[in-house]
KEKE-3310 file (N, C-alpha, C; in steps of 0.2 Angstrom, whole numbers, plus 5000, padded with zeros to 4 digits):
npx = (4970:4980:4997:5008:5025:5024:5010:4997:4998:4990:4975:4968:4954:4946:4935:4930:4926:4935:4948:4948:4951:4963:4973:4973:4979:4993:4998:4999:5007:5016:5011:4999:5006:5010:4999:4994:5006:5003:4990:4990:5000:4994:4980:4988:4993:4982:4972:4977:4978:4981:4988:4983:4974:4964:4962:4956:4943:4939:4933:4922:4912:4911:4901:4889:4895:4895:4882:4877:4884:4893:4902:4911:4920:4926:4935:4942:4947:4954:4963:4970:4976:4984:4994:4999:4994:4987:4969:4964:4970:4968:4956:4954:4958:4948:4938:4943:4939:4928:4936:4944:4934:4932:4945:4950:4947:4943:4948:4935:4930:4916:4908:4894:4886:4875:4868:4860:4867:4882:4893:4895:4885:4886:4887:4895:4904:4914:4928:4940:4951:4956:4968:4982:4998:5005:4999:4997:5006:4998:4989:4978:4972:4960:4950:4935:4929:4915:4904:4885:4885:4887:4903:4918:4926:4939:4946:4957:4963:4976:4973:4960:4943:4934:4929:4932:4922:4916:4903:4899:4886:4883:4884:4892:4899:4905:4914:4913:4919:4911:4905:4899:4906:4899:4898:4892:4885:4887:4887:4903:4907:4915:4911:4897:4900:4906:4895:4888:4894:4890:4882:4867:4859:4851:4841:4845:4856:4854:4844:4854:4861:4852:4845:4853:4859:4869:4888:4893:4895:4893:4894:4887:4889:4881:4879:4874:4873:4861:4860:4857:4857:4860:4860:4868:4868:4872:4869:4873:4858:4850:4847:4848:4840:4846:4841:4847:4841:4843:4853:4863:4877:4884:4895:4903:4912:4903:4885:4870:4860:4845:4836:4843:4842:4842:4850:4863:4877:4887:4901:4912:4910:4918:4929:4935:4932:4934:4925:4915:4917:4923:4912:4906:4912:4914:4901:4898:4905:4901:4888:4888:4895:4886:4879:4890:4901:4912:4926:4938:4933:4929:4942:4948:4940:4942:4954:4955:4960:4956:4954:4966:4979:4971:4961:4947:4957:4967:4981:4997:4995:5008:5007:4999:4999:5014:5011:4998:4993:4988:4983:4977:4976:4976:4963:4949:4939:4925:4918:4903:4895:4903:4910:4921:4938:4946:4961:4970:4988:4991:4993:4977:4980:4993:4991:4992:4980:4977:4968:4958:4951:4938:4923:4920)
npy = (4679:4693:4695:4702:4710:4722:4723:4730:4735:4724:4720:4712:4714:4711:4710:4720:4736:4747:4738:4733:4745:4749:4740:4742:4755:4752:4743:4750:4761:4771:4776:4783:4795:4798:4802:4811:4822:4825:4830:4838:4851:4850:4857:4869:4875:4875:4883:4890:4885:4881:4867:4864:4872:4866:4854:4860:4862:4851:4844:4850:4842:4831:4830:4826:4812:4805:4802:4797:4788:4779:4769:4772:4782:4773:4768:4776:4784:4770:4769:4781:4778:4765:4769:4781:4793:4809:4810:4818:4821:4810:4810:4822:4817:4809:4819:4828:4832:4840:4850:4856:4863:4870:4868:4859:4847:4829:4819:4812:4797:4786:4769:4759:4743:4733:4715:4714:4722:4718:4705:4694:4692:4699:4711:4725:4739:4753:4762:4777:4784:4801:4809:4815:4813:4807:4802:4789:4781:4781:4770:4757:4740:4736:4720:4722:4712:4713:4708:4711:4718:4716:4710:4720:4724:4734:4746:4760:4777:4776:4777:4782:4778:4773:4769:4764:4751:4735:4722:4709:4707:4709:4725:4737:4749:4766:4782:4799:4815:4830:4848:4863:4873:4877:4873:4864:4861:4846:4827:4821:4815:4805:4798:4796:4787:4776:4771:4766:4757:4747:4745:4733:4730:4739:4747:4751:4757:4769:4776:4778:4790:4798:4801:4806:4823:4831:4835:4842:4841:4825:4814:4796:4782:4766:4749:4734:4716:4710:4715:4728:4745:4762:4780:4792:4810:4821:4834:4847:4852:4844:4827:4817:4804:4792:4780:4765:4765:4760:4750:4752:4766:4780:4794:4808:4823:4831:4841:4832:4833:4839:4848:4857:4867:4884:4893:4885:4883:4877:4871:4861:4860:4871:4870:4859:4858:4847:4839:4835:4832:4820:4813:4813:4804:4793:4790:4787:4777:4767:4765:4761:4750:4739:4726:4719:4719:4716:4709:4715:4724:4735:4737:4743:4754:4762:4765:4772:4786:4797:4814:4818:4826:4825:4815:4801:4789:4799:4807:4820:4836:4845:4858:4862:4868:4862:4858:4856:4846:4832:4814:4798:4790:4776:4762:4755:4740:4730:4716:4713:4703:4690:4695:4702:4711:4721:4732:4744:4747:4765:4774:4764:4763:4758:4744:4728:4725:4720:4706:4706:4697:4684:4692:4688)
npz = (4906:4895:4899:4893:4890:4881:4884:4895:4911:4921:4933:4946:4957:4972:4984:5000:4998:5002:5002:4992:4984:4991:4986:4974:4972:4978:4970:4957:4962:4954:4942:4946:4951:4941:4935:4943:4944:4929:4927:4937:4932:4918:4923:4928:4915:4907:4913:4923:4937:4952:4961:4972:4971:4966:4972:4982:4974:4970:4980:4983:4977:4983:4994:4985:4978:4991:4990:4979:4977:4987:4991:4980:4989:4999:4989:4984:4996:4999:4989:4988:5002:4998:4989:4995:4994:4996:5002:4994:4985:4977:4974:4966:4954:4951:4947:4938:4924:4926:4937:4923:4915:4901:4896:4888:4878:4878:4863:4856:4846:4846:4843:4839:4834:4833:4830:4821:4811:4810:4804:4811:4820:4832:4844:4844:4853:4852:4853:4852:4861:4864:4868:4879:4875:4884:4895:4891:4899:4912:4909:4914:4914:4925:4935:4942:4956:4964:4971:4977:4966:4948:4942:4933:4918:4913:4906:4912:4919:4931:4948:4945:4947:4938:4919:4902:4897:4902:4910:4920:4916:4902:4900:4889:4891:4885:4881:4878:4877:4881:4880:4889:4893:4906:4922:4937:4956:4961:4951:4948:4929:4928:4941:4937:4927:4933:4939:4927:4926:4933:4933:4928:4920:4905:4905:4917:4916:4910:4921:4929:4926:4922:4934:4944:4950:4938:4938:4926:4908:4897:4887:4883:4877:4875:4877:4876:4879:4874:4862:4861:4858:4865:4866:4875:4880:4891:4902:4913:4913:4908:4898:4886:4875:4864:4852:4845:4831:4816:4818:4823:4832:4836:4839:4842:4847:4850:4854:4849:4850:4842:4849:4860:4871:4874:4881:4882:4878:4865:4867:4862:4851:4845:4851:4847:4831:4823:4827:4818:4807:4810:4814:4804:4795:4801:4802:4790:4786:4794:4789:4773:4777:4779:4787:4784:4797:4808:4819:4814:4801:4813:4820:4808:4804:4815:4813:4803:4792:4787:4784:4791:4802:4811:4812:4813:4818:4828:4827:4834:4829:4823:4823:4832:4851:4859:4871:4870:4859:4853:4853:4847:4858:4864:4857:4859:4858:4859:4863:4867:4866:4868:4881:4881:4878:4867:4867:4860:4862:4860:4843:4835:4821:4821:4826:4836:4846:4860:4869:4884:4895:4893:4903:4920)
capx = (4973:4988:5003:5013:5028:5017:5003:4993:4996:4982:4974:4961:4953:4940:4933:4927:4929:4943:4951:4950:4957:4972:4978:4974:4983:4999:5001:5000:5008:5019:5005:4995:5010:5011:4996:4995:5012:5001:4986:4994:5003:4986:4976:4991:4995:4977:4967:4980:4973:4984:4984:4979:4966:4959:4959:4948:4936:4936:4931:4914:4908:4911:4894:4886:4897:4892:4874:4876:4887:4896:4907:4919:4923:4929:4937:4946:4952:4959:4969:4975:4981:4989:4998:5005:4993:4981:4963:4961:4973:4963:4947:4956:4959:4941:4935:4947:4934:4924:4941:4946:4928:4933:4953:4954:4944:4944:4943:4936:4926:4913:4901:4893:4885:4871:4868:4858:4874:4889:4894:4895:4877:4890:4885:4901:4906:4921:4931:4945:4951:4961:4970:4990:5001:5008:4996:4998:5010:4993:4985:4979:4965:4956:4945:4935:4924:4912:4896:4880:4884:4891:4909:4920:4934:4938:4954:4957:4969:4980:4969:4952:4938:4930:4934:4929:4923:4909:4902:4898:4878:4884:4881:4896:4901:4909:4911:4917:4918:4907:4908:4895:4909:4898:4897:4887:4888:4882:4892:4906:4906:4920:4908:4893:4905:4905:4887:4886:4897:4889:4873:4865:4852:4851:4837:4847:4861:4848:4845:4862:4863:4845:4844:4857:4863:4876:4892:4896:4892:4896:4892:4887:4886:4879:4877:4870:4873:4856:4859:4854:4862:4859:4866:4866:4870:4871:4874:4869:4854:4847:4849:4845:4843:4846:4843:4850:4836:4848:4857:4873:4873:4891:4896:4907:4912:4896:4878:4868:4852:4842:4833:4847:4841:4845:4856:4866:4881:4890:4908:4915:4911:4924:4934:4935:4928:4935:4919:4908:4921:4923:4905:4902:4916:4911:4893:4897:4912:4895:4883:4894:4897:4878:4879:4899:4905:4915:4931:4942:4930:4929:4949:4949:4937:4944:4960:4953:4964:4954:4956:4973:4981:4963:4955:4947:4964:4969:4990:4996:4998:5012:5004:4996:5005:5017:5006:4988:4995:4982:4981:4973:4982:4971:4956:4945:4935:4921:4913:4899:4891:4907:4912:4932:4939:4953:4964:4977:4995:4994:4987:4974:4982:4998:4989:4994:4976:4975:4963:4957:4941:4931:4922:4915)
capy = (4684:4691:4699:4703:4718:4725:4725:4738:4732:4721:4719:4708:4717:4710:4710:4726:4743:4749:4731:4736:4753:4749:4736:4746:4762:4749:4741:4756:4768:4773:4776:4787:4798:4801:4806:4819:4827:4825:4833:4846:4852:4852:4864:4875:4876:4876:4888:4895:4883:4876:4857:4865:4875:4860:4847:4863:4861:4843:4843:4854:4836:4824:4827:4823:4809:4801:4802:4794:4781:4779:4764:4776:4786:4771:4765:4781:4782:4764:4770:4785:4774:4761:4774:4784:4802:4811:4806:4824:4819:4804:4815:4827:4814:4808:4828:4833:4832:4846:4855:4863:4861:4871:4870:4857:4839:4820:4821:4805:4794:4781:4767:4753:4740:4728:4710:4716:4726:4712:4701:4689:4692:4699:4716:4727:4744:4753:4770:4781:4789:4804:4814:4820:4806:4805:4798:4780:4779:4780:4767:4749:4736:4731:4719:4720:4709:4717:4706:4706:4719:4713:4711:4725:4724:4739:4752:4769:4780:4773:4781:4783:4772:4771:4770:4762:4742:4729:4721:4702:4707:4710:4731:4738:4758:4771:4788:4804:4823:4835:4854:4868:4878:4878:4866:4864:4856:4838:4821:4820:4812:4800:4795:4793:4782:4768:4770:4766:4751:4745:4743:4727:4730:4747:4753:4755:4760:4776:4777:4780:4797:4802:4803:4811:4830:4831:4842:4844:4837:4823:4807:4788:4776:4760:4742:4727:4709:4707:4716:4735:4750:4768:4785:4797:4814:4825:4842:4847:4853:4840:4822:4816:4797:4791:4773:4765:4761:4758:4745:4757:4772:4784:4799:4815:4828:4837:4838:4829:4834:4847:4854:4861:4872:4892:4894:4881:4884:4870:4874:4857:4860:4876:4868:4852:4855:4841:4833:4835:4829:4814:4811:4809:4800:4785:4786:4784:4769:4761:4764:4757:4743:4736:4719:4713:4721:4712:4714:4715:4729:4738:4740:4747:4759:4765:4766:4776:4793:4802:4822:4816:4820:4827:4809:4794:4790:4806:4810:4825:4841:4848:4864:4864:4870:4857:4853:4854:4841:4827:4809:4791:4786:4767:4762:4748:4733:4725:4710:4714:4696:4687:4699:4703:4719:4722:4738:4744:4752:4768:4772:4758:4761:4752:4738:4727:4726:4713:4705:4706:4693:4684:4694:4680)
capz = (4902:4893:4903:4889:4887:4876:4885:4899:4916:4923:4940:4947:4962:4976:4994:5001:4992:5004:5002:4983:4983:4995:4982:4967:4976:4981:4965:4952:4965:4951:4939:4951:4954:4935:4932:4946:4940:4921:4927:4939:4925:4913:4928:4926:4909:4905:4916:4927:4942:4956:4963:4979:4970:4959:4976:4985:4971:4970:4987:4983:4974:4988:4995:4979:4976:4994:4991:4972:4977:4994:4989:4977:4992:5000:4986:4983:5003:4998:4982:4993:5009:4997:4985:5001:4993:5002:4996:4992:4977:4971:4971:4961:4948:4947:4949:4932:4918:4928:4937:4917:4910:4893:4893:4885:4877:4877:4856:4856:4843:4848:4839:4840:4831:4833:4828:4813:4806:4810:4801:4816:4825:4840:4848:4845:4854:4849:4853:4852:4866:4860:4875:4879:4875:4891:4901:4891:4905:4916:4909:4917:4916:4930:4935:4951:4959:4968:4972:4973:4958:4942:4940:4929:4916:4910:4904:4917:4920:4937:4952:4946:4948:4930:4914:4897:4898:4900:4915:4919:4914:4898:4899:4891:4890:4879:4885:4877:4881:4880:4886:4887:4899:4913:4927:4944:4960:4957:4953:4943:4926:4930:4946:4935:4922:4937:4941:4920:4924:4941:4932:4928:4913:4901:4909:4924:4915:4909:4926:4932:4923:4919:4941:4949:4949:4936:4938:4922:4902:4895:4883:4884:4873:4880:4874:4880:4874:4871:4857:4863:4860:4865:4866:4880:4879:4895:4904:4920:4914:4905:4897:4879:4875:4856:4853:4836:4826:4810:4821:4822:4834:4833:4843:4844:4855:4850:4857:4841:4852:4841:4855:4864:4876:4870:4885:4882:4871:4864:4866:4860:4845:4843:4854:4843:4825:4817:4827:4814:4801:4812:4812:4797:4792:4807:4799:4781:4786:4797:4783:4770:4778:4783:4789:4785:4802:4811:4825:4809:4801:4817:4818:4800:4805:4822:4810:4799:4791:4780:4787:4793:4808:4815:4810:4819:4823:4828:4826:4834:4824:4824:4822:4839:4855:4861:4879:4867:4856:4858:4849:4849:4864:4863:4857:4862:4852:4865:4859:4871:4866:4873:4886:4879:4876:4863:4868:4855:4862:4855:4838:4831:4816:4822:4826:4844:4848:4864:4870:4888:4895:4895:4911:4922)
cpx = (4981:4992:5009:5018:5024:5011:5002:4994:4988:4982:4969:4959:4945:4941:4930:4928:4934:4949:4954:4955:4964:4978:4980:4982:4992:5001:5003:5003:5010:5013:5002:4999:5011:5004:4993:4998:5004:4996:4987:4997:4997:4982:4980:4991:4988:4974:4971:4978:4978:4984:4981:4975:4963:4957:4954:4942:4935:4933:4923:4909:4908:4904:4888:4888:4894:4885:4873:4878:4894:4902:4914:4925:4926:4936:4943:4952:4957:4963:4971:4981:4988:4995:5003:5003:4988:4975:4959:4962:4970:4959:4946:4954:4952:4937:4937:4943:4931:4930:4944:4938:4930:4939:4953:4947:4943:4940:4941:4931:4922:4907:4898:4888:4881:4870:4866:4863:4879:4887:4892:4889:4882:4886:4895:4900:4912:4924:4938:4948:4961:4962:4978:4993:5006:5005:4994:5001:5004:4991:4984:4972:4966:4950:4941:4929:4919:4905:4893:4880:4888:4898:4911:4926:4933:4946:4954:4961:4972:4975:4962:4948:4932:4936:4930:4928:4915:4910:4899:4892:4877:4882:4889:4896:4905:4910:4916:4916:4914:4906:4901:4901:4906:4898:4891:4888:4883:4888:4894:4907:4911:4915:4902:4894:4905:4900:4886:4886:4893:4881:4870:4859:4852:4848:4840:4854:4858:4848:4849:4864:4859:4845:4847:4859:4869:4881:4895:4892:4896:4893:4892:4887:4887:4876:4876:4872:4867:4852:4857:4859:4858:4866:4866:4868:4869:4873:4873:4863:4848:4851:4845:4848:4839:4846:4844:4845:4839:4853:4864:4869:4882:4888:4902:4909:4909:4891:4876:4860:4847:4840:4836:4843:4843:4853:4860:4872:4886:4896:4913:4916:4918:4929:4939:4932:4928:4930:4916:4910:4921:4916:4900:4907:4914:4906:4893:4900:4904:4888:4883:4894:4891:4878:4885:4902:4906:4923:4937:4940:4931:4935:4949:4946:4939:4953:4959:4958:4960:4953:4962:4976:4973:4958:4952:4951:4968:4978:4992:4999:5001:5011:5000:5002:5006:5014:5000:4987:4991:4986:4977:4976:4979:4966:4954:4940:4931:4917:4907:4894:4898:4910:4919:4930:4945:4955:4971:4983:4997:4988:4984:4979:4990:4999:4991:4987:4976:4971:4963:4948:4943:4930:4919:4908)
cpy = (4688:4697:4701:4709:4722:4729:4730:4731:4729:4720:4718:4711:4712:4710:4718:4733:4746:4745:4734:4743:4752:4745:4738:4752:4758:4748:4746:4766:4775:4778:4782:4794:4803:4803:4813:4824:4829:4833:4839:4852:4857:4859:4870:4879:4882:4883:4890:4892:4880:4869:4858:4868:4868:4854:4851:4862:4855:4842:4845:4847:4830:4823:4824:4813:4803:4799:4797:4786:4781:4775:4767:4778:4783:4770:4770:4781:4776:4764:4775:4783:4770:4766:4778:4792:4801:4810:4812:4824:4814:4808:4819:4824:4810:4814:4830:4834:4840:4852:4859:4860:4864:4871:4867:4851:4835:4821:4815:4802:4788:4778:4761:4753:4733:4720:4712:4717:4720:4706:4692:4689:4693:4706:4718:4737:4747:4760:4770:4784:4795:4809:4815:4812:4803:4800:4790:4778:4778:4773:4760:4747:4734:4725:4717:4715:4710:4715:4708:4711:4717:4717:4716:4722:4729:4743:4759:4772:4780:4781:4782:4777:4769:4772:4766:4753:4740:4727:4716:4702:4709:4719:4735:4748:4762:4778:4793:4811:4828:4842:4859:4874:4880:4871:4867:4859:4848:4831:4821:4816:4806:4796:4792:4788:4773:4768:4767:4757:4745:4742:4737:4728:4739:4750:4756:4759:4769:4779:4782:4787:4802:4804:4807:4818:4830:4837:4845:4840:4829:4817:4801:4784:4771:4753:4736:4723:4706:4712:4724:4740:4759:4773:4790:4805:4819:4833:4843:4850:4849:4835:4821:4810:4797:4783:4771:4761:4757:4753:4749:4763:4774:4791:4802:4817:4836:4836:4837:4832:4841:4851:4856:4865:4879:4894:4891:4881:4879:4871:4868:4858:4865:4873:4862:4853:4851:4834:4831:4830:4820:4809:4807:4807:4794:4782:4783:4777:4764:4760:4760:4752:4739:4729:4714:4716:4716:4713:4719:4723:4736:4742:4745:4753:4765:4767:4769:4784:4799:4812:4821:4825:4821:4821:4805:4791:4794:4804:4817:4829:4843:4856:4868:4865:4864:4853:4853:4850:4834:4823:4804:4788:4779:4769:4755:4744:4731:4722:4709:4706:4689:4689:4699:4709:4717:4731:4737:4746:4757:4768:4767:4756:4757:4748:4736:4726:4718:4711:4703:4701:4687:4686:4689:4683)
cpz = (4903:4897:4899:4891:4886:4879:4891:4905:4920:4930:4942:4954:4966:4981:4993:4998:4997:5003:4995:4980:4986:4990:4977:4968:4977:4973:4961:4955:4959:4945:4941:4953:4947:4934:4936:4944:4933:4922:4932:4934:4920:4915:4926:4922:4906:4908:4923:4937:4945:4959:4967:4977:4967:4966:4980:4981:4969:4977:4988:4979:4980:4991:4991:4979:4983:4993:4987:4974:4981:4994:4985:4982:4997:4996:4986:4989:5003:4997:4986:4997:5005:4993:4987:4998:4999:4998:4994:4985:4972:4970:4966:4955:4945:4947:4940:4926:4921:4931:4931:4913:4902:4891:4889:4882:4876:4869:4854:4851:4844:4843:4842:4839:4833:4829:4821:4808:4806:4808:4804:4820:4830:4840:4850:4849:4855:4850:4854:4859:4864:4866:4873:4877:4882:4896:4899:4897:4911:4916:4911:4916:4921:4929:4941:4949:4963:4970:4977:4965:4954:4942:4933:4926:4913:4911:4910:4919:4930:4940:4951:4944:4943:4925:4909:4897:4899:4907:4914:4916:4907:4895:4898:4891:4886:4881:4881:4879:4878:4885:4884:4892:4905:4918:4933:4948:4957:4956:4945:4937:4926:4937:4942:4928:4929:4936:4934:4921:4928:4935:4927:4922:4911:4901:4915:4923:4911:4915:4930:4931:4922:4929:4943:4946:4946:4936:4932:4914:4900:4889:4883:4880:4876:4879:4878:4877:4873:4863:4855:4862:4861:4866:4872:4881:4886:4899:4912:4921:4911:4901:4891:4877:4868:4857:4847:4832:4820:4812:4821:4826:4834:4837:4842:4850:4852:4851:4848:4841:4849:4845:4859:4865:4873:4874:4885:4876:4872:4863:4864:4851:4842:4846:4848:4836:4821:4820:4822:4809:4802:4814:4808:4794:4795:4801:4791:4782:4789:4792:4777:4769:4781:4782:4786:4790:4805:4815:4819:4806:4807:4819:4813:4803:4811:4819:4806:4797:4787:4786:4793:4795:4811:4813:4813:4821:4821:4828:4828:4829:4825:4824:4828:4844:4857:4867:4876:4863:4859:4851:4852:4854:4864:4859:4857:4859:4856:4861:4865:4870:4869:4879:4885:4875:4873:4867:4866:4859:4858:4849:4835:4824:4816:4824:4834:4847:4851:4869:4877:4890:4894:4904:4913:4928)
residu = (MET:PRO:MET:THR:ASP:ASN:SER:TYR:PRO:PHE:LEU:ARG:LEU:SER:GLY:ASP:PRO:LEU:GLU:ARG:GLY:ARG:LEU:TYR:GLY:ARG:THR:PHE:ARG:SER:ARG:ILE:ASP:LEU:SER:ILE:GLU:SER:TYR:GLY:LYS:MET:PHE:ARG:ASP:TYR:SER:GLY:ILE:SER:TRP:GLU:ASP:ALA:ARG:ARG:ARG:ALA:MET:GLU:TYR:LEU:PRO:PHE:ILE:ARG:GLU:TYR:ASN:PRO:LYS:THR:ILE:LEU:GLU:MET:GLU:GLY:ILE:ALA:GLU:GLY:SER:GLY:ARG:ASP:PHE:LYS:ASP:ILE:LEU:THR:LEU:ASN:SER:ARG:SER:GLU:ILE:VAL:LEU:ALA:ALA:ASN:VAL:ASP:GLY:CYS:THR:CYS:PHE:GLY:VAL:THR:PRO:ASP:MET:SER:SER:ASP:GLY:LYS:THR:TYR:LEU:CYS:GLN:THR:TRP:ASP:TRP:ILE:ARG:ARG:GLN:GLU:GLY:SER:LEU:VAL:VAL:LEU:GLU:ILE:GLU:GLN:PRO:PRO:GLU:PRO:SER:ILE:LEU:MET:ILE:ALA:GLU:ALA:GLY:VAL:VAL:SER:GLY:LYS:GLY:LEU:ASN:SER:SER:GLY:ILE:GLY:VAL:GLY:PHE:ASN:ALA:LEU:THR:THR:GLY:THR:GLY:ALA:PRO:GLY:VAL:PRO:VAL:HIS:ILE:LEU:LEU:ARG:GLY:LEU:LEU:ASP:SER:PRO:HIS:LEU:ALA:ASP:ALA:VAL:GLN:ALA:VAL:ALA:VAL:PRO:LYS:ARG:ALA:SER:SER:ALA:ASN:PHE:ILE:VAL:GLY:SER:SER:GLU:GLY:GLU:LEU:VAL:ASN:ILE:GLU:THR:SER:PRO:GLU:ASP:PHE:TRP:VAL:PHE:TYR:ALA:GLU:LYS:GLY:TRP:ILE:SER:HIS:THR:ASN:HIS:PHE:THR:ALA:THR:PHE:LEU:PRO:GLY:PHE:LEU:LYS:ASP:LYS:GLY:LYS:ILE:LEU:LEU:PRO:ASP:SER:PHE:GLN:ARG:LEU:GLY:ARG:ILE:ASN:ARG:LEU:LEU:SER:LYS:ASN:GLU:GLY:SER:ILE:ASP:PHE:GLY:ARG:CYS:VAL:GLU:PHE:LEU:SER:ASP:HIS:VAL:ASN:TYR:PRO:ASP:SER:ILE:CYS:ARG:HIS:GLU:ASP:PRO:ARG:ASP:PRO:GLU:GLY:LYS:GLN:VAL:ALA:SER:VAL:TYR:ALA:THR:VAL:MET:ASP:LEU:SER:GLU:GLY:VAL:ILE:TRP:PHE:SER:ARG:SER:ASN:PRO:CYS:MET:GLY:GLY:PHE:MET:PRO:PHE:GLY:PRO:ILE:LYS)
# end
């Protein structure tokens, strides 16, 4: 594992969930503080919600989390203890997508490639994370050993129990935001994301988001080292699964299901109308390069600047209010065949992709 000055801080966690959480919280206390400060400001500025109000809202999800995945509660309790924060603060970080449902959207571009499409016979899963630049200071890379479940290698905002990553069973998960502007009592998306990362098989991953009551909307691209890829669009009311029939799959920040119920309004396409252009652009790049895609080509796609600054590699738009300017804080390329992840430091166009793994 790399530990250079330019790398993200890395921590290996093992033991029971409470022990893992304590070490996580103790090691990254200052980064957790930064996240709480950032989201406290975001809740206040975007939605007029105080941090105390956000904590109260987060507690509404606790019974659903306990039923879905009680070990994540123990991990959050450990994180709170280790970082010196209240449990409600950590729960709020893990419920942040639900607390500001339509105030802002993580504008990410995801895509995956099967061995049929790659030049080296590998399965790749890639994405950007377009968000407020300040949160770069919260990012950490975790390797979680949790037998009998698969070990996990992921990048996360400090204090959150999930992130984008892969596991030792060969399952990789990408995530981007969707919103209908409505929510429901249920399991927050970042807890669902952990359920996906805990999954030993692709079918288990679909089940991890299909069965529970979901609190909000989200999209997940899931791949396996066996060369399979699916995309799962979810809302509190329903879910839709798309298979990579052409050997590749992609997604941005609007619903692509053609049978979206009339009572659901896709607000992501209003908040981020560039979602259509980014999806069209990545689809063109993928179809144009069938059979010749490798790690370098994946980085090239992630660094694309067509429709700059609202491109796949997003840069701050000076026309946006200062507090709402977003950019590609990082990008990731997952090699599911080898169990290795590369993370960029800042925009992918700046290079500097750092490998972590392989996951054991």
